[in-house]
LOZA-874777 format. One line per field, with one value per residue: residue number from 1; x, y, z of N, C-alpha, C in turn. Coordinates in steps of 0.05 Angstrom, whole numbers. Last residue first. Example, Ala and Ser with C-alpha at 12.3 -4.5 7.8 and 13.67 -1.06 7.14 Angstrom:
residues 2
seq = c(2  1)
n_c1 = c(257  264)
n_c2 = c(-45  -114)
n_c3 = c(142  156)
ca_c1 = c(273  246)
ca_c2 = c(-21  -90)
ca_c3 = c(143  156)
c_c1 = c(258  264)
c_c2 = c(1  -66)
c_c3 = c(157  156)
END
This chain:
residues 240
seq = c(240  239  238  237  236  235  234  233  232  231  230  229  228  227  226  225  224  223  222  221  220  219  218  217  216  215  214  213  212  211  210  209  208  207  206  205  204  203  202  201  200  199  198  197  196  195  194  193  192  191  190  189  188  187  186  185  184  183  182  181  180  179  178  177  176  175  174  173  172  171  170  169  168  167  166  165  164  163  162  161  160  159  158  157  156  155  154  153  152  151  150  149  148  147  146  145  144  143  142  141  140  139  138  137  136  135  134  133  132  131  130  129  128  127  126  125  124  123  122  121  120  119  118  117  116  115  114  113  112  111  110  109  108  107  106  105  104  103  102  101  100  99  98  97  96  95  94  93  92  91  90  89  88  87  86  85  84  83  82  81  80  79  78  77  76  75  74  73  72  71  70  69  68  67  66  65  64  63  62  61  60  59  58  57  56  55  54  53  52  51  50  49  48  47  46  45  44  43  42  41  40  39  38  37  36  35  34  33  32  31  30  29  28  27  26  25  24  23  22  21  20  19  18  17  16  15  14  13  12  11  10  9  8  7  6  5  4  3  2  1)
n_c1 = c(-1847  -1870  -1836  -1844  -1906  -1899  -1885  -1919  -1963  -1939  -1888  -1826  -1797  -1743  -1691  -1679  -1683  -1720  -1760  -1776  -1831  -1864  -1877  -1936  -1951  -2031  -2069  -2137  -2187  -2228  -2248  -2284  -2281  -2246  -2243  -2195  -2158  -2170  -2166  -2100  -2093  -2105  -2070  -2020  -2037  -2024  -1977  -1922  -1894  -1887  -1878  -1898  -1948  -2009  -2033  -2104  -2143  -2165  -2128  -2076  -2040  -1992  -1965  -1927  -1904  -1863  -1906  -1968  -2010  -2024  -2048  -2085  -2074  -2058  -2099  -2132  -2101  -2085  -2134  -2142  -2108  -2126  -2171  -2145  -2116  -2156  -2186  -2149  -2114  -2035  -2054  -2068  -2023  -1985  -1947  -1901  -1926  -1913  -1849  -1852  -1865  -1826  -1779  -1785  -1785  -1734  -1706  -1755  -1780  -1823  -1850  -1863  -1834  -1839  -1834  -1867  -1869  -1818  -1787  -1724  -1700  -1641  -1598  -1543  -1523  -1543  -1547  -1591  -1629  -1643  -1664  -1704  -1745  -1756  -1782  -1824  -1835  -1865  -1897  -1873  -1793  -1742  -1669  -1611  -1591  -1552  -1512  -1504  -1479  -1446  -1462  -1511  -1522  -1459  -1407  -1344  -1309  -1318  -1338  -1288  -1247  -1269  -1255  -1212  -1157  -1095  -1045  -1009  -961  -968  -998  -959  -921  -959  -1012  -1083  -1140  -1203  -1243  -1256  -1261  -1306  -1302  -1295  -1319  -1334  -1399  -1440  -1460  -1493  -1533  -1545  -1580  -1596  -1624  -1662  -1733  -1761  -1780  -1772  -1729  -1699  -1695  -1669  -1689  -1652  -1637  -1656  -1695  -1720  -1732  -1685  -1643  -1658  -1649  -1602  -1568  -1585  -1574  -1510  -1511  -1556  -1596  -1594  -1620  -1675  -1702  -1767  -1806  -1862  -1909  -1912  -1872  -1892  -1922  -1955  -1915  -1888  -1918  -1924)
n_c2 = c(-2230  -2236  -2206  -2152  -2152  -2154  -2103  -2068  -2076  -2051  -2004  -2000  -1969  -1943  -1890  -1841  -1837  -1797  -1815  -1859  -1874  -1919  -1908  -1921  -1955  -1978  -1969  -1968  -1963  -1926  -1866  -1828  -1786  -1803  -1839  -1858  -1813  -1809  -1868  -1865  -1820  -1848  -1893  -1865  -1832  -1875  -1878  -1827  -1797  -1821  -1802  -1844  -1864  -1892  -1907  -1931  -1932  -1908  -1915  -1901  -1854  -1839  -1786  -1772  -1730  -1712  -1728  -1743  -1696  -1675  -1625  -1616  -1610  -1651  -1684  -1659  -1659  -1710  -1720  -1686  -1706  -1759  -1745  -1722  -1759  -1796  -1774  -1771  -1837  -1882  -1944  -1997  -2049  -2085  -2075  -2051  -1997  -1992  -1993  -1951  -1914  -1919  -1910  -1842  -1831  -1837  -1807  -1750  -1694  -1640  -1584  -1531  -1455  -1421  -1404  -1462  -1497  -1557  -1589  -1609  -1676  -1720  -1738  -1745  -1730  -1722  -1769  -1782  -1739  -1747  -1798  -1795  -1757  -1782  -1827  -1807  -1742  -1674  -1638  -1607  -1606  -1602  -1574  -1570  -1505  -1456  -1481  -1523  -1496  -1471  -1422  -1413  -1443  -1415  -1425  -1462  -1501  -1514  -1481  -1442  -1481  -1490  -1442  -1437  -1484  -1465  -1485  -1512  -1507  -1508  -1553  -1590  -1589  -1599  -1643  -1623  -1650  -1627  -1646  -1668  -1652  -1632  -1578  -1572  -1625  -1659  -1667  -1631  -1648  -1697  -1678  -1611  -1558  -1519  -1461  -1418  -1415  -1362  -1335  -1280  -1303  -1358  -1440  -1488  -1563  -1617  -1686  -1725  -1722  -1726  -1687  -1685  -1684  -1633  -1594  -1603  -1580  -1526  -1514  -1511  -1481  -1427  -1386  -1357  -1387  -1432  -1491  -1526  -1593  -1587  -1625  -1658  -1708  -1736  -1766  -1740  -1699  -1729  -1780  -1838)
n_c3 = c(-824  -786  -750  -774  -764  -702  -714  -731  -692  -640  -664  -630  -584  -557  -519  -490  -436  -438  -475  -511  -561  -591  -667  -704  -753  -766  -805  -811  -865  -885  -891  -904  -854  -798  -749  -748  -731  -677  -672  -673  -637  -585  -583  -574  -528  -493  -489  -505  -546  -613  -687  -745  -783  -805  -858  -890  -948  -993  -1026  -987  -952  -901  -860  -807  -749  -721  -663  -649  -613  -563  -574  -631  -691  -722  -729  -769  -808  -823  -844  -888  -917  -925  -948  -1002  -1030  -1032  -1078  -1118  -1088  -1094  -1120  -1083  -1039  -1031  -998  -1020  -1011  -956  -960  -993  -956  -920  -941  -957  -898  -891  -930  -929  -945  -920  -933  -954  -954  -1010  -1068  -1099  -1050  -1032  -990  -971  -968  -941  -953  -1009  -1054  -1101  -1124  -1085  -1084  -1135  -1149  -1099  -1138  -1184  -1165  -1144  -1170  -1145  -1131  -1090  -1119  -1074  -1069  -1035  -1001  -992  -952  -887  -832  -794  -792  -773  -724  -687  -669  -708  -712  -756  -800  -795  -807  -863  -895  -887  -878  -863  -912  -944  -919  -871  -863  -874  -835  -785  -810  -781  -772  -764  -693  -657  -602  -594  -598  -651  -704  -741  -737  -749  -803  -801  -783  -814  -841  -897  -909  -916  -927  -903  -863  -843  -806  -842  -833  -846  -835  -797  -788  -763  -701  -654  -629  -594  -631  -651  -613  -590  -647  -637  -596  -608  -646  -635  -686  -742  -767  -746  -759  -763  -772  -811  -830  -864  -905  -967  -993  -1029  -1046  -1088  -1112  -1139)
ca_c1 = c(-1823  -1880  -1832  -1826  -1901  -1911  -1863  -1894  -1969  -1943  -1919  -1839  -1808  -1765  -1703  -1679  -1653  -1697  -1750  -1767  -1798  -1855  -1861  -1924  -1930  -2004  -2046  -2119  -2172  -2231  -2226  -2273  -2292  -2245  -2258  -2213  -2160  -2183  -2182  -2115  -2087  -2119  -2094  -2031  -2035  -2048  -1975  -1950  -1889  -1910  -1865  -1887  -1925  -1997  -2019  -2090  -2127  -2178  -2163  -2082  -2065  -1995  -1992  -1933  -1920  -1845  -1881  -1945  -2006  -2022  -2019  -2084  -2083  -2037  -2081  -2145  -2116  -2067  -2130  -2157  -2106  -2092  -2168  -2162  -2101  -2143  -2197  -2155  -2132  -2074  -2039  -2068  -2043  -1994  -1974  -1898  -1927  -1938  -1865  -1836  -1874  -1849  -1781  -1785  -1817  -1751  -1704  -1730  -1779  -1790  -1856  -1876  -1822  -1858  -1811  -1857  -1887  -1828  -1806  -1741  -1700  -1673  -1615  -1573  -1512  -1527  -1543  -1564  -1613  -1637  -1640  -1683  -1738  -1736  -1754  -1809  -1836  -1836  -1900  -1894  -1829  -1756  -1699  -1623  -1596  -1562  -1526  -1506  -1498  -1445  -1439  -1511  -1525  -1478  -1424  -1376  -1315  -1307  -1346  -1317  -1246  -1259  -1289  -1222  -1180  -1123  -1059  -1031  -961  -946  -1010  -987  -915  -946  -989  -1059  -1109  -1193  -1226  -1247  -1236  -1302  -1319  -1274  -1324  -1317  -1380  -1431  -1448  -1454  -1521  -1549  -1561  -1601  -1610  -1640  -1706  -1747  -1794  -1790  -1746  -1696  -1700  -1655  -1685  -1670  -1630  -1633  -1690  -1709  -1754  -1713  -1652  -1658  -1675  -1613  -1561  -1595  -1600  -1527  -1509  -1535  -1593  -1581  -1590  -1660  -1686  -1742  -1785  -1830  -1907  -1918  -1881  -1867  -1910  -1968  -1937  -1873  -1917  -1928)
ca_c2 = c(-2232  -2258  -2236  -2168  -2161  -2171  -2123  -2074  -2093  -2085  -2015  -2007  -1988  -1929  -1915  -1851  -1849  -1800  -1789  -1851  -1863  -1904  -1916  -1911  -1954  -1962  -1981  -1954  -1981  -1954  -1876  -1849  -1791  -1789  -1815  -1865  -1828  -1794  -1860  -1888  -1823  -1817  -1899  -1876  -1818  -1863  -1902  -1840  -1812  -1820  -1819  -1813  -1865  -1877  -1918  -1908  -1946  -1904  -1925  -1902  -1860  -1839  -1800  -1783  -1746  -1728  -1707  -1750  -1705  -1702  -1622  -1633  -1588  -1631  -1694  -1676  -1630  -1693  -1736  -1686  -1677  -1741  -1758  -1704  -1735  -1807  -1779  -1738  -1822  -1855  -1908  -1987  -2025  -2078  -2090  -2080  -2012  -1992  -2019  -1973  -1915  -1922  -1922  -1866  -1825  -1857  -1828  -1761  -1720  -1647  -1603  -1538  -1491  -1432  -1401  -1420  -1479  -1521  -1589  -1595  -1661  -1709  -1756  -1719  -1748  -1695  -1744  -1801  -1757  -1715  -1788  -1812  -1757  -1761  -1830  -1822  -1767  -1691  -1652  -1623  -1587  -1612  -1578  -1586  -1533  -1468  -1459  -1528  -1507  -1505  -1431  -1410  -1452  -1410  -1421  -1436  -1471  -1542  -1505  -1435  -1463  -1515  -1461  -1415  -1475  -1486  -1463  -1505  -1500  -1482  -1537  -1583  -1584  -1565  -1632  -1625  -1641  -1640  -1624  -1677  -1668  -1665  -1592  -1568  -1602  -1644  -1689  -1639  -1619  -1693  -1693  -1642  -1567  -1550  -1481  -1409  -1429  -1367  -1353  -1284  -1291  -1339  -1415  -1470  -1534  -1598  -1648  -1727  -1728  -1755  -1687  -1681  -1705  -1656  -1603  -1613  -1609  -1552  -1512  -1535  -1502  -1438  -1403  -1349  -1384  -1405  -1478  -1517  -1583  -1599  -1608  -1634  -1690  -1717  -1785  -1756  -1683  -1719  -1762  -1828)
ca_c3 = c(-855  -804  -741  -774  -790  -715  -696  -736  -715  -638  -654  -661  -589  -575  -529  -517  -452  -427  -480  -478  -551  -580  -645  -686  -743  -740  -800  -805  -849  -887  -878  -929  -875  -813  -747  -769  -757  -696  -665  -685  -659  -599  -582  -597  -563  -492  -505  -490  -518  -591  -654  -726  -779  -789  -857  -878  -934  -962  -1026  -1006  -958  -927  -864  -841  -765  -745  -672  -657  -638  -557  -562  -609  -675  -713  -714  -750  -793  -822  -819  -860  -908  -919  -931  -984  -1023  -1019  -1056  -1112  -1108  -1086  -1118  -1103  -1041  -1058  -989  -1017  -1032  -966  -943  -1006  -983  -910  -929  -981  -916  -878  -926  -922  -953  -927  -922  -939  -946  -992  -1041  -1097  -1063  -1037  -1009  -964  -985  -937  -932  -974  -1027  -1091  -1139  -1098  -1062  -1122  -1160  -1110  -1106  -1185  -1176  -1132  -1168  -1153  -1160  -1091  -1113  -1091  -1056  -1056  -1008  -1024  -959  -920  -847  -805  -788  -792  -742  -698  -647  -704  -687  -732  -795  -779  -787  -849  -883  -868  -894  -852  -896  -956  -949  -879  -853  -886  -863  -789  -794  -798  -754  -775  -715  -678  -612  -586  -577  -637  -681  -740  -738  -719  -792  -808  -767  -800  -822  -879  -912  -926  -937  -923  -865  -862  -794  -833  -848  -836  -841  -802  -801  -758  -742  -664  -645  -571  -606  -672  -624  -576  -633  -669  -591  -586  -658  -633  -669  -707  -771  -751  -738  -768  -750  -808  -800  -873  -876  -942  -975  -1013  -1035  -1055  -1114  -1130)
c_c1 = c(-1801  -1857  -1838  -1819  -1867  -1902  -1876  -1876  -1937  -1951  -1920  -1866  -1825  -1771  -1728  -1685  -1654  -1681  -1723  -1762  -1803  -1836  -1861  -1908  -1924  -1977  -2033  -2089  -2150  -2220  -2237  -2256  -2279  -2266  -2266  -2233  -2184  -2186  -2186  -2148  -2097  -2119  -2111  -2058  -2035  -2041  -2013  -1965  -1901  -1895  -1881  -1873  -1912  -1972  -2002  -2070  -2099  -2159  -2172  -2106  -2071  -2026  -1994  -1962  -1924  -1872  -1877  -1925  -1974  -2007  -2005  -2049  -2099  -2048  -2065  -2122  -2122  -2081  -2102  -2152  -2127  -2093  -2143  -2167  -2111  -2125  -2182  -2165  -2131  -2089  -2052  -2061  -2044  -2030  -1992  -1931  -1929  -1948  -1895  -1853  -1869  -1874  -1805  -1792  -1805  -1778  -1728  -1723  -1753  -1807  -1831  -1880  -1847  -1844  -1823  -1827  -1875  -1854  -1817  -1760  -1730  -1673  -1640  -1589  -1526  -1517  -1527  -1544  -1591  -1614  -1629  -1656  -1704  -1726  -1739  -1772  -1814  -1843  -1877  -1892  -1841  -1784  -1715  -1651  -1607  -1574  -1536  -1525  -1491  -1460  -1428  -1473  -1516  -1495  -1454  -1393  -1327  -1309  -1345  -1327  -1273  -1266  -1285  -1252  -1196  -1143  -1084  -1051  -984  -947  -996  -997  -940  -932  -975  -1034  -1093  -1159  -1204  -1247  -1226  -1279  -1306  -1276  -1296  -1317  -1351  -1409  -1430  -1448  -1495  -1533  -1568  -1581  -1618  -1614  -1684  -1727  -1777  -1800  -1764  -1725  -1699  -1677  -1679  -1665  -1655  -1611  -1659  -1711  -1747  -1735  -1677  -1660  -1678  -1650  -1592  -1595  -1607  -1552  -1515  -1535  -1569  -1587  -1587  -1632  -1678  -1726  -1757  -1819  -1877  -1908  -1891  -1888  -1894  -1947  -1956  -1894  -1900  -1917)
c_c2 = c(-2255  -2255  -2254  -2198  -2164  -2178  -2144  -2096  -2083  -2092  -2039  -2014  -1988  -1965  -1917  -1867  -1851  -1809  -1781  -1827  -1845  -1903  -1906  -1919  -1929  -1972  -1970  -1974  -1963  -1973  -1915  -1859  -1817  -1795  -1797  -1853  -1842  -1793  -1834  -1875  -1838  -1813  -1876  -1883  -1831  -1847  -1889  -1855  -1824  -1817  -1808  -1828  -1837  -1882  -1892  -1925  -1933  -1919  -1940  -1928  -1881  -1859  -1812  -1796  -1756  -1740  -1728  -1729  -1716  -1714  -1656  -1634  -1600  -1613  -1670  -1684  -1649  -1659  -1727  -1702  -1678  -1722  -1757  -1722  -1716  -1779  -1779  -1748  -1797  -1841  -1892  -1954  -2009  -2068  -2092  -2098  -2040  -2001  -2013  -2001  -1942  -1921  -1945  -1896  -1851  -1854  -1851  -1786  -1727  -1673  -1616  -1568  -1500  -1462  -1400  -1430  -1462  -1520  -1555  -1589  -1638  -1683  -1750  -1742  -1741  -1706  -1731  -1774  -1761  -1729  -1761  -1807  -1771  -1744  -1800  -1817  -1775  -1719  -1674  -1653  -1614  -1599  -1588  -1581  -1541  -1498  -1468  -1499  -1511  -1513  -1454  -1408  -1446  -1426  -1426  -1443  -1456  -1516  -1517  -1462  -1461  -1508  -1475  -1424  -1456  -1471  -1477  -1484  -1504  -1487  -1506  -1561  -1573  -1568  -1599  -1627  -1652  -1635  -1641  -1672  -1669  -1668  -1620  -1580  -1602  -1619  -1678  -1659  -1615  -1667  -1691  -1649  -1599  -1554  -1498  -1421  -1418  -1387  -1376  -1317  -1290  -1328  -1387  -1442  -1515  -1564  -1641  -1696  -1721  -1748  -1720  -1689  -1704  -1682  -1624  -1620  -1621  -1578  -1529  -1529  -1521  -1468  -1420  -1361  -1380  -1402  -1453  -1505  -1561  -1574  -1607  -1615  -1658  -1714  -1764  -1775  -1703  -1718  -1751  -1808)
c_c3 = c(-852  -836  -763  -763  -793  -744  -709  -727  -735  -665  -660  -648  -610  -574  -543  -534  -482  -426  -460  -476  -516  -568  -623  -671  -731  -742  -777  -796  -837  -872  -876  -913  -896  -839  -776  -771  -770  -727  -684  -688  -672  -628  -598  -604  -583  -518  -518  -505  -498  -567  -632  -697  -760  -782  -832  -861  -923  -940  -1005  -1005  -985  -930  -896  -836  -805  -757  -695  -674  -640  -596  -563  -602  -651  -692  -701  -720  -772  -795  -803  -835  -880  -909  -916  -959  -994  -1004  -1026  -1079  -1099  -1099  -1110  -1100  -1063  -1058  -1004  -1010  -1035  -994  -953  -990  -998  -943  -927  -973  -945  -897  -913  -931  -942  -929  -923  -931  -955  -978  -1013  -1083  -1082  -1053  -1009  -1001  -972  -957  -944  -973  -1005  -1060  -1122  -1106  -1064  -1104  -1148  -1126  -1099  -1151  -1181  -1130  -1148  -1155  -1161  -1104  -1106  -1098  -1090  -1049  -1031  -1019  -985  -935  -872  -827  -793  -803  -766  -714  -666  -682  -685  -708  -761  -785  -778  -812  -866  -865  -871  -866  -883  -934  -958  -903  -863  -887  -877  -815  -798  -792  -778  -769  -735  -706  -639  -590  -571  -611  -658  -723  -732  -720  -759  -810  -777  -793  -821  -863  -898  -927  -937  -922  -890  -875  -817  -818  -832  -849  -835  -824  -790  -780  -735  -692  -656  -604  -591  -646  -635  -600  -614  -652  -615  -585  -636  -646  -663  -687  -749  -755  -752  -749  -770  -777  -795  -850  -876  -911  -955  -997  -1022  -1042  -1086  -1128)
END
């Protein structure tokens, strides 16, 4: 399997001039733990993640050094900017590790482990075309465990048509990911209305070449942040 077969294509991103409050709200709203940072020209310039908000002056978690240590070493300029900066550009990781669409699962895992990151932007030249997270890898592992054959060229076409069919609608799941093997489809992502689940399943089934659709969509309560797995996933968990 390759990156383009498991990546999330609809990437939620943010600009370097956005405030860290905007970044935090965006991550919470879309239930993601990190965001690619793109400039006005659409060029990838960094990545911001949950870890960038751990050491912050607002919540009193900035690094505290003793007076003698501060006297001897001084306060790190980089630490000060990261802990007190107000813009995404102040806290983001510049020059992020990226992969290409053709990266194998082994390439992806090696890159994540070597660089201690949880997500990798997927590039086509200078263009950001997707993102692969640990969740995407987990979905790939789960589908492989069902002994479904490796994806074919037809599966890639089916996957693209399903994504196009879903993403043009307001009710499209956010964080949408689609895996297709031998015409068998696995839909995952987040929905805020149960009706969106049925609509997504119908849209996927209507794509030519689809034999079966598995529902892994999570319902999320936007007020409390609680979520419920699909009935199919709950039953699978009980059986496992």
